[in-house]
N, C-alpha and C positions, 0 to 999 in steps of 0.2 A: 494978505498972505495967500500964496497959491498952493495947490495940492498936486503931488506927483504920485502916480501909481507905478510900482516896480514889481515885475514878476521875477520869480527866482531871487527874492530879496535877501535870503538869509545867509548867502555864501558868495564868495568870489566877487565878480564885477557887480552883481546886483547889490551886495552888501556895501560895496564901495560907493555906488550911486546913493544908497540910503544915507550913509555917513555924510557924504558931501552935501546932499540936498538938505538934510536936517541941519547941518552946520550953517547953511545959507538961509535958514529960516522957513523952509517949505514944510507944510504938513505932508504926511505920507499915508499912502495905502500900501501896505506890505502884503505881498502875495507869495505863497509857497505851499508845500504840502504838509510841512511839519508845524502843527499848531503850537507846540511847546517852544520851539525855536523862534517862531514868529512873535509870540508874546514876550519872550525874553528880549528880543531885539527891539520891539516897540517900547518896552519899559525903559531900556537903556537909552534909546534915542530921545524919548520924552524927558527923562530925568536930566540928561546931559545938555539938551538944547532947548527945552521948553516948548517943543512942537507937539502937535497932535499926531499920533501914529495909530491908524486903524489897521486891524488884522483881518485878512481874508484868506482862509484856508481853501486851496483849490489845486486840483491835479489837472494840468492842462493837456494831459493825454486822455482825459475823460470828457465826455460831452457835458456833464453837469458842471465840471470845473470851468470850461470855457464859457458856458452860459452865465455862470455866477459872476465872472470877472467882466464879461461884456455888459451885463446888467448894471454893474457898478459904474462902468465907464459911461454908460448912457443915462445915468441919473442926473437930470438937469438941476435938481435941487442941491446936489453936492458935486459941483463940477470938478473935473480933473483937468489940470492945465498942462501936465507933462506925463506921457506914457513912456515907460521904458520896458520894452519887450525883451527881457533878458533870459528867461527860462530856457534851458536847453540841456542836452546831454550827448554823449557819444557812445557808440557800441564798439566793443572790442572784437576785432576779427575782420578778415577780408570778406568781400562779397561772396555770398552763398555759405559762409561760415556763420553768419548772423541770421537768426530766424526771421522769416518774413514778418511775423507779428512785431518783432522789435524794430524792424525797418519802418513799418507803417506807424508805429508809435512815435518814432522820431519825426516822421513827416507831419504827424498831427500836431506835435508840439512846435516844431520849427516853422512849419508852413501854414497849416490850417488855423492854429491858434493865433499866429501873428496876423494873418489876413483878417480874421474875425474881430480881434481886439483892436487892430488899427482902424478898421471900419467903424466900430462902435465909438471909438475915441474921436476920430476926425469928423464924424458927422456932427457931434455936439460942439466940437471946437470950431468948425466952419460957421455954425450958426452964431457963435459968440464972436467970431472974427479974430481968434487968437488961439494959440496952443502949439504944442510940439510933441513929436514922437521920435524916439530913438529905438531902432530895431537892431539888436546886437547880432551881428553876423560873425565873420572870421576871414582872415586872409586865405583860408582854405577855399573860399568862394572863387578864387582866381586861378585855381589849378584843378585839373581833372583828377578827382580823388574820391570816388565812391559816393555813397548816399549822404554822408555828412557834408562833404564839399558841395554836392549838388543842392542840398537843402539851403545851405548858406548863400549859394549863388542866386537861388530864387529870392531869398530875403533882400539881397542887394538890388536885383532888377526890379522887384516889386516896389521897394521903398523909393527908389529913384523915379520910377514911373509915376507913382502916386504923388510924389513931390512936384513933378511937372504938372500933373492934372490939377493940383490944388494951388498952383502958383497964383499969387495975388489974393489969396483967401485969408492970409494972416496965420495959416497953419504951416509949420515947418516940419519936414521929415528928414531923417538922416539914418543911413546905415553905418554902424560902427563895426570896423573890421580889425580887431587886434590879432596879434600873433599869440605865442605862448604867454600866459599870464599865471602868476603864482596864486592858484586857487585850489579848491577841492575837486576841480573838474576831472583831472586824470585819475585821481584816487577813486572817485566814484565809479569810473569806467573800468577800474581794475588795470590801469595802464601804469607801467613804471616810468619814471622820469629821470633816472640817473644818467641816461645816455643823451639827454638834451643839453647842448652846450650852454654854458652860463650866459653868454651874450644874447641868447635868443629869448631870455625871460624878461617879461615886463611886469611893472608894479601896478596893481589894480587901481590904486588911488590916482596914480599919474595918468593911467588910461582914461579914467573918468574925467579928470580935470581937462585933458585935451579934448575929449568928446564934447563936453559942455561948451568949451570955447569954440569949437568948430560949429556946433549947432547955433550958437549965438551969431556967428558970422554968416549963417545961411548956407553952409555946405550941406550937400546931400550924401557925401561919403567921407568918412573919417578913418584913416589908417594912422593910429596914434603913436608913431615912432619913426624917426628918420631911417632906421635900419630896415624896417619892414617896407617902408616906402621905396627904398632902393631895391630891395629884393623883388617887390612886385613890378617895379619898372623894368628890371632885368628880365623878369619872366615874360614880359610882352615881346622881348626880342628873340626868345627861344622858339623854334618851330614846335607846333602843337604835339607832333608825334614824340619828339624828344622830351618835351615838357611832361607828357603823360608818363613816360618811363621814369623820369627823375622823380616826379611827385609820387609815383607808386612805390619806389624804393625808399624815399624819405618818409613817406606816410607810414610804411610798415615799421620804420625805425623809430619815428618820433611821435606820430600823431594819430588821431582817431580815424576810423574807416568811413 
């Protein structure tokens, strides 16, 4: 039986990963900021699927939180076979409307934490000759759209670069880039969703199923829906200046900054 560590496990895509991996028989290390929700989640998954679910309370916007999760990933006595870097958030508002402190907090969670946790996990995995990392990014990575999109673009480039560097080691890395997923994400950011067209919404469980399938096939990038694949393909054909204007308008209407 293998063990998966999931950050941001109590809601959205993270919770969907936890459900699917527990159903497949994997033990779990559940990471989030809310201890009560973590314990409830761990109990439910243990009772339903008979797996072991460890709780690790950590805020990845804080140094102590990153260090605690990195230490768990590096524990050779209790190896982690799959890391899912899912924790993340969005800030409401255009650039300069969001405080610099909040922008830096986002970069710490989306970039620094992903770098350090991926490094801690893959070092141990490489020594064992096996393991996997899924870094959750977004289709926002492919359009010029503020700090959120820039941080997710970094996740994609970093993940694919490390995947090449570790080629042949037995360690697989993949960036997962979904579109709009029905989760608590927008509500937590104080963003309304009534104006988002119904066809743009994805189901978290289906996103996870596609992601795990793509990881098993050795892909380093997963865009888990034909509609978004088509949109991203079309975006490559649009001049960058025009794409910047379109993404700015649609971002203000639909997405995080």
